[in-house]
Backbone of each chain as ProteinMPNN parsed JSONL, in Angstrom:
{"seq_chain_A": "GESVGLHLPTLSVQEGDNSIINCAYSNSASDYFIWYKQESGKGPQFIIDIRSNMDKRQGQRVTVLLNKTVKHLSLQIAATQPGDSAVYFCAETSYSSASKIIFGSGTRLSIRP", "coords_chain_A": {"N_chain_A": [[7.07, 12.807, 38.586], [9.41, 12.877, 35.806], [8.591, 14.916, 33.015], [7.424, 15.746, 29.768], [5.954, 18.382, 28.255], [3.389, 20.255, 26.513], [2.499, 23.576, 25.574], [0.198, 24.273, 24.158], [-2.52, 22.43, 23.01], [-3.725, 22.512, 20.464], [-3.259, 24.244, 17.368], [-3.975, 26.736, 15.108], [-3.239, 28.066, 11.996], [-2.803, 30.553, 9.449], [-2.446, 29.749, 6.045], [0.756, 30.11, 4.715], [1.652, 31.771, 6.702], [3.928, 31.923, 9.537], [4.509, 29.23, 11.801], [4.547, 28.471, 15.245], [5.404, 26.137, 17.541], [5.289, 25.09, 20.822], [7.127, 23.68, 23.615], [7.571, 22.348, 26.806], [9.978, 21.109, 29.059], [10.967, 19.05, 31.826], [13.074, 17.64, 32.878], [16.129, 18.33, 33.886], [18.426, 17.039, 33.22], [18.194, 16.192, 30.657], [19.538, 16.148, 27.436], [19.262, 15.993, 24.763], [17.092, 16.625, 22.173], [14.155, 16.134, 20.268], [12.067, 16.738, 17.479], [9.059, 15.451, 16.215], [6.865, 14.675, 13.514], [3.542, 13.779, 12.988], [1.439, 12.538, 10.716], [-2.0, 12.04, 9.84], [-3.022, 8.753, 10.425], [-0.528, 7.674, 10.169], [2.82, 6.709, 11.243], [4.981, 8.463, 13.582], [7.311, 10.888, 12.29], [10.638, 11.815, 11.944], [11.695, 15.182, 12.319], [13.513, 17.295, 13.093], [16.392, 17.732, 15.162], [18.072, 18.652, 18.245], [20.922, 19.306, 20.201], [21.974, 19.781, 23.596], [24.084, 21.514, 23.726], [23.661, 23.454, 21.973], [21.678, 26.298, 20.956], [20.07, 26.835, 18.902], [18.889, 25.503, 15.869], [18.734, 24.948, 12.418], [16.67, 23.755, 9.789], [15.254, 22.654, 6.721], [12.951, 24.977, 6.124], [12.244, 24.722, 8.778], [12.946, 25.502, 12.19], [14.52, 24.907, 15.228], [14.441, 25.956, 18.538], [16.169, 26.182, 21.574], [15.908, 26.738, 24.945], [17.596, 26.482, 27.639], [17.621, 27.571, 30.133], [15.011, 28.113, 30.953], [13.97, 25.721, 30.396], [12.721, 25.133, 27.864], [11.457, 24.479, 24.655], [11.115, 25.054, 21.203], [9.436, 24.79, 18.045], [9.702, 26.132, 14.938], [7.97, 26.768, 12.025], [8.378, 27.852, 8.849], [6.502, 29.802, 6.531], [3.981, 28.295, 6.408], [2.465, 25.4, 5.063], [-0.263, 23.563, 3.489], [0.445, 20.859, 3.638], [1.744, 20.704, 6.013], [-0.012, 20.2, 7.98], [-0.626, 18.375, 10.81], [0.11, 16.347, 13.713], [2.389, 17.426, 16.084], [5.168, 16.365, 17.902], [7.278, 16.856, 20.687], [10.283, 15.466, 21.993], [12.411, 14.028, 24.459], [15.622, 13.033, 25.635], [18.324, 11.683, 27.566], [21.858, 11.546, 28.114], [22.495, 9.824, 30.144], [20.394, 8.084, 30.204], [20.213, 6.728, 27.737], [18.759, 4.884, 26.337], [16.104, 5.323, 26.7], [13.286, 7.326, 25.893], [11.298, 10.194, 26.133], [8.169, 11.325, 25.26], [6.262, 14.242, 24.45], [2.778, 15.249, 24.753], [1.752, 16.181, 22.393], [0.919, 18.533, 19.743], [-1.663, 19.658, 17.747], [-1.533, 20.829, 14.528], [-3.276, 22.906, 12.443], [-4.148, 24.13, 9.223], [-5.328, 27.079, 7.86], [-6.962, 27.973, 4.883]], "CA_chain_A": [[8.093, 12.267, 37.712], [9.805, 13.773, 34.734], [7.55, 14.999, 31.994], [7.596, 16.678, 28.66], [4.59, 18.829, 27.965], [3.188, 21.238, 25.466], [1.688, 24.674, 26.06], [-1.066, 24.325, 23.466], [-2.845, 21.186, 22.332], [-4.074, 22.767, 19.065], [-2.79, 25.494, 16.804], [-4.51, 26.997, 13.774], [-2.525, 29.177, 11.371], [-3.133, 30.865, 8.056], [-1.465, 29.266, 5.071], [1.751, 31.117, 4.365], [2.198, 32.352, 7.924], [4.851, 31.074, 10.29], [3.928, 28.516, 12.942], [5.449, 28.232, 16.369], [4.899, 25.12, 18.448], [6.109, 25.148, 22.027], [7.254, 22.47, 24.419], [8.3, 22.512, 28.052], [10.481, 19.856, 29.606], [11.263, 19.237, 33.241], [14.281, 16.925, 33.275], [17.292, 19.172, 33.603], [19.51, 16.198, 32.705], [17.979, 15.928, 29.23], [20.505, 16.882, 26.628], [19.009, 15.755, 23.347], [15.677, 16.876, 21.952], [13.764, 15.81, 18.904], [10.695, 17.026, 17.048], [8.482, 14.513, 15.28], [5.609, 15.042, 12.867], [2.713, 12.608, 12.742], [0.269, 12.771, 9.874], [-3.121, 11.167, 10.147], [-2.911, 7.374, 9.971], [0.868, 7.275, 9.962], [3.698, 6.78, 12.388], [5.761, 9.71, 13.69], [8.432, 11.04, 11.377], [11.647, 12.758, 12.438], [11.797, 16.466, 11.631], [14.755, 17.97, 13.405], [16.822, 17.511, 16.538], [19.023, 19.619, 18.768], [21.611, 18.881, 21.41], [21.917, 20.836, 24.606], [25.193, 22.466, 23.58], [23.22, 24.416, 20.968], [20.414, 26.94, 21.29], [19.282, 26.997, 17.681], [19.29, 24.664, 14.745], [17.826, 25.197, 11.296], [16.563, 22.788, 8.711], [14.53, 23.218, 5.593], [11.732, 25.643, 6.587], [12.033, 24.524, 10.206], [13.981, 25.934, 13.117], [14.264, 24.535, 16.61], [15.11, 26.801, 19.518], [16.27, 25.561, 22.884], [16.231, 27.639, 26.044], [17.846, 25.591, 28.779], [17.386, 28.303, 31.384], [13.614, 27.912, 31.342], [13.592, 24.378, 29.952], [11.713, 25.357, 26.835], [11.832, 24.075, 23.3], [10.087, 25.45, 20.242], [9.6, 24.437, 16.634], [9.174, 27.165, 14.061], [7.791, 26.342, 10.642], [8.231, 29.038, 8.02], [5.595, 29.737, 5.377], [3.242, 27.044, 6.62], [1.748, 24.883, 3.901], [-1.276, 22.552, 3.854], [1.1, 19.598, 3.97], [2.276, 20.759, 7.375], [-1.071, 19.786, 8.899], [-0.213, 17.134, 11.476], [0.387, 16.489, 15.137], [3.821, 17.567, 16.307], [5.611, 15.933, 19.22], [8.658, 16.997, 21.104], [10.755, 14.325, 22.761], [13.672, 14.289, 25.129], [16.376, 11.923, 26.182], [19.549, 12.137, 28.207], [22.99, 10.643, 27.923], [22.489, 8.807, 31.199], [19.338, 7.113, 29.913], [20.229, 6.818, 26.273], [17.845, 3.942, 25.72], [14.733, 5.753, 26.92], [12.901, 8.596, 25.305], [10.006, 10.644, 26.643], [7.46, 12.164, 24.301], [5.191, 15.108, 24.882], [1.446, 14.793, 24.371], [1.488, 16.559, 21.007], [0.153, 19.708, 19.328], [-2.222, 19.497, 16.406], [-1.417, 22.032, 13.713], [-4.192, 22.937, 11.311], [-3.825, 25.239, 8.318], [-6.482, 27.745, 7.261], [-6.645, 28.393, 3.511]], "C_chain_A": [[8.442, 13.256, 36.631], [8.708, 13.802, 33.684], [7.97, 15.953, 30.905], [6.212, 17.121, 28.257], [4.552, 19.865, 26.888], [2.276, 22.333, 25.999], [0.301, 24.665, 25.442], [-1.339, 22.992, 22.815], [-3.207, 21.365, 20.869], [-3.574, 24.134, 18.647], [-3.333, 25.626, 15.383], [-3.796, 28.209, 13.198], [-2.976, 29.344, 9.927], [-2.032, 30.314, 7.157], [-0.521, 30.394, 4.683], [2.357, 31.806, 5.579], [3.218, 31.405, 8.552], [4.121, 30.44, 11.475], [4.987, 28.346, 14.021], [4.777, 27.257, 17.326], [5.85, 25.035, 19.631], [6.087, 23.849, 22.81], [8.058, 22.808, 25.668], [8.79, 21.149, 28.526], [10.933, 20.109, 31.033], [12.536, 18.551, 33.695], [15.504, 17.747, 32.889], [18.478, 18.368, 33.067], [19.346, 15.888, 31.223], [18.929, 16.771, 28.406], [20.333, 16.648, 25.128], [17.507, 15.806, 23.138], [15.345, 16.686, 20.476], [12.331, 16.295, 18.671], [10.291, 15.983, 16.013], [7.175, 15.071, 14.734], [4.832, 13.759, 12.631], [1.488, 13.002, 11.934], [-0.784, 11.71, 10.183], [-2.917, 9.765, 9.567], [-1.501, 6.874, 9.758], [1.644, 7.299, 11.273], [4.451, 8.096, 12.425], [6.962, 9.701, 12.748], [9.366, 12.106, 11.917], [11.636, 14.042, 11.612], [13.177, 17.07, 11.83], [15.119, 17.67, 14.853], [17.798, 18.604, 16.96], [19.647, 19.062, 20.038], [21.748, 20.078, 22.346], [23.076, 21.823, 24.52], [24.893, 23.503, 22.49], [21.958, 25.099, 21.465], [19.53, 27.15, 20.062], [19.83, 26.052, 16.616], [18.261, 24.839, 13.642], [17.857, 24.046, 10.32], [15.864, 23.456, 7.542], [13.161, 23.705, 6.068], [11.452, 25.444, 8.065], [13.243, 24.979, 11.007], [13.585, 25.458, 14.501], [15.096, 25.445, 17.503], [15.07, 26.115, 20.867], [16.691, 26.597, 23.907], [16.383, 26.786, 27.301], [17.553, 26.271, 30.11], [15.965, 28.075, 31.883], [13.085, 26.577, 30.876], [12.462, 24.436, 28.922], [12.293, 25.082, 25.453], [10.739, 24.577, 22.36], [10.467, 25.009, 18.84], [8.945, 25.53, 15.81], [9.123, 26.621, 12.646], [7.536, 27.601, 9.822], [7.275, 28.782, 6.858], [4.789, 28.437, 5.381], [2.399, 26.686, 5.406], [0.714, 23.847, 4.335], [-0.667, 21.213, 4.252], [1.719, 19.572, 5.349], [1.227, 20.361, 8.415], [-0.734, 18.421, 9.486], [-0.212, 17.386, 12.978], [1.896, 16.489, 15.312], [4.149, 17.212, 17.749], [7.038, 16.383, 19.463], [9.02, 15.77, 21.931], [12.111, 14.66, 23.359], [14.325, 12.984, 25.55], [17.656, 12.486, 26.788], [20.639, 11.112, 28.005], [22.955, 9.509, 28.934], [21.41, 7.758, 30.98], [19.148, 7.036, 28.405], [19.281, 5.856, 25.597], [16.4, 4.392, 25.816], [14.509, 7.109, 26.284], [11.513, 8.94, 25.82], [9.396, 11.612, 25.644], [6.469, 13.077, 25.005], [3.861, 14.618, 24.334], [1.035, 15.251, 22.981], [0.679, 17.821, 20.844], [-0.363, 19.464, 17.925], [-2.157, 20.832, 15.679], [-2.39, 21.925, 12.543], [-3.967, 24.216, 10.522], [-5.116, 25.797, 7.731], [-6.112, 28.223, 5.858], [-6.732, 29.908, 3.315]], "O_chain_A": [[7.854, 14.334, 36.54], [7.987, 12.823, 33.495], [8.781, 16.854, 31.119], [5.369, 16.281, 27.943], [5.595, 20.304, 26.402], [1.375, 22.056, 26.791], [-0.675, 25.007, 26.11], [-0.469, 22.462, 22.124], [-3.011, 20.435, 20.087], [-3.477, 25.057, 19.456], [-3.165, 24.727, 14.559], [-3.749, 29.263, 13.832], [-3.458, 28.411, 9.285], [-0.846, 30.403, 7.473], [-0.957, 31.5, 4.361], [3.452, 32.363, 5.498], [3.349, 30.248, 8.152], [3.23, 31.048, 12.069], [6.162, 28.11, 13.737], [3.7, 27.536, 17.854], [7.064, 24.92, 19.46], [5.171, 23.037, 22.69], [9.093, 23.47, 25.594], [8.081, 20.151, 28.399], [11.245, 21.24, 31.406], [13.037, 18.841, 34.781], [15.863, 17.842, 31.715], [19.424, 18.939, 32.525], [20.271, 15.372, 30.596], [19.098, 17.964, 28.655], [21.171, 17.063, 24.328], [16.745, 15.128, 23.827], [16.122, 17.019, 19.582], [11.497, 16.256, 19.575], [11.035, 15.668, 15.085], [6.475, 15.834, 15.401], [5.379, 12.773, 12.138], [0.61, 13.715, 12.421], [-0.487, 10.64, 10.714], [-2.671, 9.609, 8.371], [-1.294, 5.782, 9.23], [1.181, 7.839, 12.278], [4.551, 8.778, 11.405], [7.542, 8.656, 12.455], [8.922, 13.186, 12.306], [11.576, 14.009, 10.383], [13.91, 17.324, 10.874], [14.245, 17.387, 15.672], [18.282, 19.378, 16.134], [18.973, 18.425, 20.848], [21.648, 21.231, 21.928], [23.049, 22.863, 25.178], [25.746, 24.315, 22.133], [21.243, 24.549, 22.303], [18.386, 27.589, 20.175], [21.035, 25.838, 16.485], [17.058, 24.874, 13.902], [18.898, 23.445, 10.055], [15.887, 24.679, 7.402], [12.298, 22.885, 6.382], [10.461, 25.983, 8.558], [14.389, 24.862, 10.573], [12.428, 25.596, 14.899], [16.281, 25.672, 17.262], [14.054, 25.537, 21.253], [17.717, 27.257, 23.747], [15.395, 26.421, 27.938], [17.267, 25.601, 31.102], [15.738, 27.87, 33.075], [11.883, 26.323, 30.949], [11.394, 23.853, 29.109], [13.44, 25.406, 25.145], [9.558, 24.524, 22.701], [11.642, 24.875, 18.499], [7.759, 25.813, 15.976], [10.105, 26.082, 12.135], [6.579, 28.331, 10.081], [7.245, 27.694, 6.284], [4.907, 27.605, 4.481], [1.725, 27.526, 4.81], [0.808, 23.31, 5.438], [-1.207, 20.512, 5.108], [2.174, 18.524, 5.806], [1.546, 20.202, 9.594], [-0.578, 17.44, 8.759], [-0.494, 18.49, 13.443], [2.594, 15.646, 14.749], [3.507, 17.683, 18.687], [7.892, 16.309, 18.58], [8.145, 15.117, 22.501], [12.858, 15.477, 22.821], [13.659, 11.975, 25.785], [18.017, 13.637, 26.542], [20.363, 9.939, 27.751], [23.334, 8.378, 28.63], [21.503, 6.655, 31.518], [18.055, 7.255, 27.883], [19.018, 5.989, 24.401], [15.55, 3.89, 25.08], [15.424, 7.923, 26.158], [10.652, 8.067, 25.929], [10.025, 12.589, 25.237], [5.906, 12.716, 26.038], [3.822, 13.678, 23.539], [0.049, 14.747, 22.442], [-0.148, 18.152, 21.692], [0.397, 19.108, 17.024], [-2.67, 21.84, 16.165], [-2.336, 20.98, 11.757], [-3.634, 25.257, 11.088], [-5.912, 25.048, 7.163], [-5.051, 28.817, 5.671], [-6.492, 30.403, 2.214]]}, "seq_chain_B": "EAQVTQNPRYLITVTGKKLTVTCSQNMNHEYMSWYRQDPGLGLRQIYYSMNVEVTDKGDVPEGYKVSRKEKRNFPLILESPSPNQTSLYFCASSVKGSRDTQYFGPGTRLTVL", "coords_chain_B": {"N_chain_B": [[13.404, -0.836, -0.16], [13.914, 1.088, 2.723], [12.442, 0.314, 5.753], [10.06, 0.002, 8.476], [7.992, -2.525, 9.444], [4.763, -3.554, 10.536], [2.57, -5.985, 11.835], [-0.556, -7.388, 12.865], [-2.239, -4.623, 11.126], [-4.608, -3.782, 12.095], [-6.559, -4.943, 14.8], [-9.027, -6.703, 16.487], [-9.904, -8.072, 19.479], [-10.616, -10.331, 22.224], [-10.868, -10.132, 25.794], [-8.212, -11.671, 27.512], [-7.308, -13.394, 25.498], [-4.474, -14.509, 24.11], [-2.131, -12.624, 22.19], [0.016, -11.611, 19.497], [1.91, -8.996, 18.21], [3.684, -8.316, 15.411], [6.898, -6.964, 14.52], [9.145, -5.715, 12.205], [12.294, -4.783, 10.837], [14.309, -3.575, 8.148], [16.765, -2.411, 8.115], [19.034, -3.078, 9.421], [19.239, -2.195, 12.027], [20.265, -1.721, 15.409], [18.808, -0.955, 17.633], [15.537, -1.239, 18.875], [12.111, -0.494, 19.551], [9.019, -0.348, 21.371], [5.974, 1.442, 21.432], [3.051, 2.836, 22.922], [0.192, 4.679, 21.978], [-2.0, 6.946, 23.217], [-4.968, 8.973, 23.412], [-4.298, 12.298, 24.337], [-2.163, 11.542, 25.857], [0.09, 11.134, 24.433], [2.99, 9.469, 23.105], [4.057, 6.576, 24.715], [6.67, 4.724, 26.071], [7.013, 1.239, 25.883], [8.599, -1.186, 25.869], [12.063, -1.706, 25.12], [14.865, -2.539, 23.025], [18.271, -3.016, 22.939], [19.887, -4.607, 21.444], [20.258, -7.875, 19.941], [18.82, -10.286, 22.028], [18.868, -8.525, 24.153], [16.863, -6.794, 26.137], [14.697, -4.322, 27.65], [12.685, -2.679, 30.148], [10.353, -0.096, 29.435], [8.462, 2.81, 30.113], [5.855, 1.918, 30.561], [5.496, -1.056, 30.998], [3.842, -3.052, 32.01], [1.881, -5.923, 31.586], [2.785, -6.618, 29.129], [5.048, -8.375, 26.96], [8.224, -8.933, 25.4], [10.468, -10.059, 22.828], [13.747, -10.631, 21.475], [15.096, -12.258, 19.356], [16.196, -12.249, 16.888], [17.947, -9.855, 14.926], [16.386, -8.251, 13.225], [13.728, -8.532, 14.012], [11.144, -7.805, 16.39], [8.927, -8.719, 18.285], [5.829, -7.92, 19.938], [4.174, -9.066, 22.718], [1.099, -9.901, 24.103], [0.054, -11.495, 26.724], [-2.298, -11.927, 28.175], [-4.593, -10.108, 27.204], [-6.193, -7.031, 28.17], [-9.003, -4.746, 28.431], [-7.907, -2.187, 28.958], [-5.656, -2.131, 27.483], [-6.321, -1.473, 25.002], [-5.41, 0.402, 22.321], [-3.235, 2.432, 20.229], [-0.485, 1.133, 18.676], [2.982, 1.499, 18.192], [5.921, 0.503, 16.571], [9.417, 1.045, 16.529], [12.66, 1.757, 15.155], [16.219, 2.286, 15.392], [19.619, 3.228, 14.639], [21.468, 2.913, 16.823], [20.388, 3.752, 19.314], [18.095, 5.67, 21.408], [19.038, 8.155, 20.869], [19.602, 8.35, 18.292], [18.134, 8.907, 15.084], [14.854, 7.807, 15.043], [12.95, 5.43, 13.301], [9.686, 4.928, 12.495], [7.118, 2.426, 12.5], [3.976, 1.783, 10.727], [1.939, 1.561, 12.558], [-0.299, -0.211, 14.79], [-3.58, -0.775, 15.357], [-5.203, -1.687, 18.154], [-7.949, -3.272, 19.612], [-9.415, -4.298, 22.543], [-11.918, -6.239, 23.685]], "CA_chain_B": [[13.021, 0.371, 0.579], [14.137, 1.0, 4.164], [11.163, 0.495, 6.424], [9.646, -0.78, 9.628], [6.66, -3.057, 9.171], [4.045, -4.105, 11.668], [1.388, -6.776, 11.515], [-1.48, -6.801, 11.886], [-2.456, -3.187, 11.243], [-5.803, -3.631, 12.915], [-6.901, -6.185, 15.482], [-10.041, -6.682, 17.521], [-9.82, -9.337, 20.176], [-11.365, -10.377, 23.476], [-10.06, -10.202, 27.007], [-7.589, -12.934, 27.87], [-6.845, -14.176, 24.353], [-3.095, -14.13, 23.817], [-1.879, -12.137, 20.84], [1.355, -11.111, 19.186], [2.05, -8.014, 17.142], [5.047, -8.439, 14.903], [7.611, -5.778, 14.045], [10.354, -6.096, 11.484], [12.982, -3.687, 10.156], [15.282, -4.068, 7.167], [17.845, -1.436, 8.087], [20.112, -3.598, 10.269], [19.315, -1.369, 13.227], [20.443, -2.443, 16.666], [17.824, -0.517, 18.625], [14.129, -1.302, 18.522], [11.31, -0.048, 20.679], [7.578, -0.359, 21.234], [5.262, 2.532, 22.087], [1.611, 2.914, 22.755], [-0.264, 6.058, 21.841], [-3.369, 7.14, 23.687], [-5.357, 10.392, 23.318], [-3.903, 13.16, 25.436], [-0.995, 11.033, 26.582], [1.234, 11.03, 23.543], [3.622, 8.165, 22.957], [4.712, 6.076, 25.919], [7.53, 3.602, 25.72], [6.631, 0.001, 26.562], [9.842, -1.948, 25.973], [13.039, -1.424, 24.089], [15.926, -3.531, 22.892], [19.501, -2.415, 22.424], [20.459, -5.536, 20.477], [19.721, -9.231, 20.061], [18.79, -10.848, 23.381], [18.974, -7.455, 25.154], [15.62, -6.03, 26.202], [14.512, -3.647, 28.93], [11.383, -2.056, 30.311], [10.163, 1.334, 29.275], [7.661, 3.437, 31.16], [4.582, 1.226, 30.791], [5.698, -2.43, 30.537], [2.945, -4.027, 32.626], [0.951, -6.612, 30.708], [3.432, -6.851, 27.834], [6.334, -9.075, 26.872], [8.881, -8.807, 24.1], [11.64, -10.91, 22.632], [14.614, -10.163, 20.388], [15.916, -13.405, 18.975], [16.875, -11.871, 15.654], [18.154, -8.412, 14.889], [15.357, -7.561, 12.453], [12.373, -8.715, 14.539], [10.937, -7.424, 17.798], [7.495, -8.895, 18.508], [5.184, -7.508, 21.186], [3.283, -10.142, 23.125], [0.139, -9.65, 25.171], [-0.3, -12.844, 27.174], [-3.702, -11.918, 28.567], [-4.999, -8.718, 26.962], [-7.323, -6.463, 28.899], [-9.52, -3.566, 27.721], [-7.059, -1.0, 29.108], [-4.581, -2.215, 26.493], [-6.828, -0.923, 23.744], [-4.532, 1.535, 22.034], [-2.514, 2.432, 18.954], [0.874, 0.7, 19.003], [4.01, 1.771, 17.195], [7.26, -0.04, 16.692], [10.407, 1.948, 15.94], [14.05, 1.273, 15.199], [17.27, 3.251, 15.079], [20.916, 2.585, 14.481], [22.097, 2.477, 18.085], [19.602, 4.02, 20.513], [17.105, 6.734, 21.309], [19.695, 9.39, 20.456], [19.656, 8.321, 16.837], [16.821, 9.071, 14.455], [14.015, 6.619, 15.089], [12.05, 5.213, 12.188], [8.493, 4.308, 13.048], [6.226, 1.647, 11.666], [2.705, 2.442, 10.432], [1.025, 1.465, 13.685], [-1.288, -1.296, 14.916], [-4.691, -0.353, 16.221], [-5.693, -2.851, 18.886], [-9.131, -3.125, 20.451], [-9.655, -5.459, 23.384], [-13.3, -6.158, 24.167]], "C_chain_B": [[13.213, 0.133, 2.073], [12.813, 1.237, 4.878], [11.04, -0.381, 7.67], [8.216, -1.24, 9.343], [6.077, -3.669, 10.443], [2.87, -4.915, 11.145], [0.788, -7.373, 12.772], [-1.567, -5.281, 12.046], [-3.664, -2.895, 12.116], [-6.139, -4.986, 13.532], [-7.959, -5.918, 16.536], [-10.024, -8.053, 18.17], [-10.625, -9.259, 21.47], [-10.404, -10.523, 24.651], [-9.52, -11.606, 27.228], [-7.039, -13.771, 26.731], [-5.467, -13.686, 23.911], [-2.928, -13.673, 22.38], [-0.44, -11.643, 20.717], [1.264, -10.12, 18.038], [3.5, -8.066, 16.678], [5.596, -7.092, 14.441], [8.892, -6.245, 13.378], [10.951, -4.875, 10.808], [14.074, -4.253, 9.259], [16.496, -3.154, 7.05], [19.055, -1.869, 8.92], [20.323, -2.752, 11.532], [19.478, -2.233, 14.465], [19.305, -2.17, 17.645], [16.416, -0.639, 18.069], [13.308, -1.024, 19.767], [9.83, -0.148, 20.341], [6.982, 0.795, 22.044], [3.768, 2.282, 21.967], [1.212, 4.388, 22.761], [-1.725, 6.139, 22.224], [-3.698, 8.622, 23.66], [-4.945, 11.169, 24.561], [-2.664, 12.717, 26.189], [0.24, 10.911, 25.693], [1.734, 9.609, 23.427], [4.31, 7.78, 24.262], [5.461, 4.792, 25.576], [7.177, 2.371, 26.56], [7.882, -0.831, 26.897], [10.784, -1.475, 24.883], [14.116, -2.502, 24.105], [17.147, -2.878, 22.269], [20.191, -3.317, 21.4], [19.838, -6.914, 20.699], [19.903, -9.729, 21.498], [18.965, -9.802, 24.487], [17.699, -6.633, 25.112], [15.483, -5.4, 27.577], [13.174, -2.937, 28.941], [11.442, -0.567, 30.025], [9.337, 1.876, 30.424], [6.382, 2.696, 31.505], [4.668, -0.229, 30.356], [4.673, -3.445, 31.021], [1.968, -4.6, 31.609], [1.527, -6.945, 29.337], [4.708, -7.667, 28.006], [6.906, -8.821, 25.487], [9.98, -9.858, 24.015], [12.462, -10.345, 21.483], [15.599, -11.284, 20.07], [16.706, -13.135, 17.71], [16.956, -10.354, 15.619], [16.982, -7.694, 14.24], [13.98, -7.608, 13.086], [12.262, -8.4, 16.026], [9.431, -7.528, 18.082], [7.048, -8.431, 19.894], [4.117, -8.534, 21.519], [2.389, -9.669, 24.27], [-0.398, -11.008, 25.589], [-1.789, -12.937, 27.518], [-4.238, -10.491, 28.43], [-6.203, -8.305, 27.795], [-7.774, -5.207, 28.171], [-8.641, -2.33, 27.862], [-5.816, -1.051, 28.214], [-5.071, -1.864, 25.092], [-6.067, 0.362, 23.458], [-4.001, 1.429, 20.61], [-1.04, 2.164, 19.285], [1.814, 0.98, 17.843], [5.304, 1.076, 17.571], [8.215, 0.94, 16.015], [11.784, 1.314, 16.018], [15.0, 2.419, 14.915], [18.605, 2.53, 15.092], [21.434, 2.029, 15.807], [21.19, 2.654, 19.301], [18.664, 5.179, 20.3], [17.723, 8.063, 20.876], [19.993, 9.392, 18.967], [18.236, 8.489, 16.297], [16.059, 7.752, 14.499], [13.09, 6.601, 13.889], [10.874, 4.392, 12.712], [7.764, 3.477, 12.014], [4.902, 2.366, 11.499], [1.685, 2.361, 11.549], [0.106, 0.259, 13.61], [-2.362, -0.821, 15.871], [-5.312, -1.598, 16.828], [-6.906, -2.479, 19.719], [-9.344, -4.421, 21.212], [-11.043, -5.317, 24.017], [-13.48, -6.888, 25.493]], "O_chain_B": [[12.753, -0.867, 2.625], [12.142, 2.241, 4.637], [11.786, -1.337, 7.881], [7.342, -0.427, 9.038], [6.786, -4.213, 11.29], [2.256, -4.566, 10.136], [1.519, -7.819, 13.656], [-1.025, -4.724, 13.001], [-3.719, -1.869, 12.794], [-6.023, -6.029, 12.888], [-7.812, -5.025, 17.37], [-10.118, -9.073, 17.488], [-11.24, -8.235, 21.767], [-9.272, -10.982, 24.498], [-10.25, -12.594, 27.147], [-6.363, -14.77, 26.978], [-5.327, -12.575, 23.4], [-3.505, -14.255, 21.461], [0.214, -11.308, 21.704], [0.618, -10.381, 17.023], [4.424, -7.88, 17.47], [4.849, -6.206, 14.027], [9.628, -7.067, 13.923], [10.229, -4.033, 10.272], [14.685, -5.276, 9.57], [17.169, -3.125, 6.019], [19.995, -1.095, 9.096], [21.441, -2.62, 12.03], [18.914, -3.323, 14.564], [18.893, -3.057, 18.393], [16.13, -0.207, 16.952], [13.745, -1.281, 20.889], [9.437, -0.046, 19.179], [7.407, 1.087, 23.161], [3.294, 1.615, 21.048], [1.809, 5.217, 23.447], [-2.578, 5.481, 21.628], [-2.812, 9.452, 23.862], [-5.21, 10.752, 25.688], [-2.17, 13.434, 27.059], [1.328, 10.61, 26.185], [0.981, 8.656, 23.629], [5.055, 8.572, 24.839], [4.948, 3.908, 24.89], [7.058, 2.45, 27.782], [8.163, -1.127, 28.059], [10.365, -0.921, 23.866], [14.253, -3.263, 25.062], [17.065, -2.266, 21.204], [20.984, -2.845, 20.586], [18.978, -7.078, 21.564], [20.975, -9.611, 22.091], [19.189, -10.164, 25.642], [17.473, -5.869, 24.173], [16.071, -5.872, 28.55], [12.602, -2.632, 27.894], [12.422, 0.117, 30.322], [9.494, 1.452, 31.57], [5.871, 2.826, 32.618], [3.972, -0.615, 29.417], [4.623, -4.567, 30.517], [1.315, -3.865, 30.868], [0.83, -7.493, 28.483], [5.351, -7.644, 29.056], [6.18, -8.533, 24.536], [10.362, -10.462, 25.018], [11.927, -9.655, 20.615], [16.766, -11.252, 20.463], [17.763, -13.726, 17.49], [16.129, -9.661, 16.213], [16.622, -6.604, 14.685], [13.126, -6.794, 12.733], [13.164, -8.691, 16.811], [8.741, -6.509, 18.112], [7.782, -8.536, 20.877], [3.255, -8.835, 20.693], [2.86, -9.115, 25.264], [-1.214, -11.602, 24.884], [-2.45, -13.921, 27.184], [-4.326, -9.756, 29.414], [-7.097, -9.101, 28.084], [-7.016, -4.653, 27.374], [-8.63, -1.493, 26.96], [-5.019, -0.112, 28.199], [-4.32, -1.951, 24.121], [-6.08, 1.295, 24.261], [-4.28, 0.47, 19.89], [-0.432, 2.884, 20.077], [1.492, 0.735, 16.68], [5.718, 1.067, 18.73], [7.851, 1.589, 15.034], [12.035, 0.442, 16.85], [14.63, 3.403, 14.275], [18.703, 1.374, 15.504], [21.789, 0.855, 15.913], [21.203, 1.827, 20.214], [18.451, 5.626, 19.173], [16.996, 9.001, 20.55], [20.577, 10.344, 18.448], [17.26, 8.232, 17.003], [16.553, 6.716, 14.053], [12.52, 7.624, 13.509], [11.045, 3.318, 13.289], [7.784, 3.775, 10.82], [4.709, 3.444, 12.062], [0.656, 3.034, 11.489], [-0.226, -0.229, 12.529], [-2.097, -0.507, 17.031], [-5.866, -2.446, 16.129], [-6.889, -1.485, 20.446], [-9.441, -5.497, 20.623], [-11.297, -4.39, 24.786], [-14.583, -6.916, 26.037]]}, "name": "protein", "num_of_chains": 2, "seq": "GESVGLHLPTLSVQEGDNSIINCAYSNSASDYFIWYKQESGKGPQFIIDIRSNMDKRQGQRVTVLLNKTVKHLSLQIAATQPGDSAVYFCAETSYSSASKIIFGSGTRLSIRPEAQVTQNPRYLITVTGKKLTVTCSQNMNHEYMSWYRQDPGLGLRQIYYSMNVEVTDKGDVPEGYKVSRKEKRNFPLILESPSPNQTSLYFCASSVKGSRDTQYFGPGTRLTVL"}
């Protein structure tokens, strides 16, 4: 079946460095992708999204890159801070199944002081 | 304050004892959804609702029921809980569907003995 996965389950970075979290998706019909952040004991929180007619989108300290050729999505966090420690999920949906959303299994980001 | 609330936050129950987890949102959102989160599996969609009296199955609907009699409420019902339904459950809502930003509740940790 269709799946959304992550290359690395855990990622440890030095405070102040940039973080890159990767995600692979398999449904070529997916055209809308979202990154969520989940802090310990809380529900997921929207970070940034991107539609398939774009290959890059920037927010505040975050950038999402989309490579449709290899079905790959990445989240870049600039100047990682302790507050960025969380589990990050990518998610996908398609226009044809606009009510359903598929989440990846998540990457835990930890920050070294 | 715009929010999604869930009750209870924690529940320990026994096999076969019917239970309901409530979900309520105060944002006048049309779309509501239930997810379960298990280690290594990420978030999986159980049921979703596009509007009042409109509900549909997600990826893992077996053993669950939902209802949407009012726009703000979307309860999750386990008629006969089993241990494999032990999980962390999240309710979410968005304006129209999965292609809009979803706002998640704080989660309900359910243990079925």
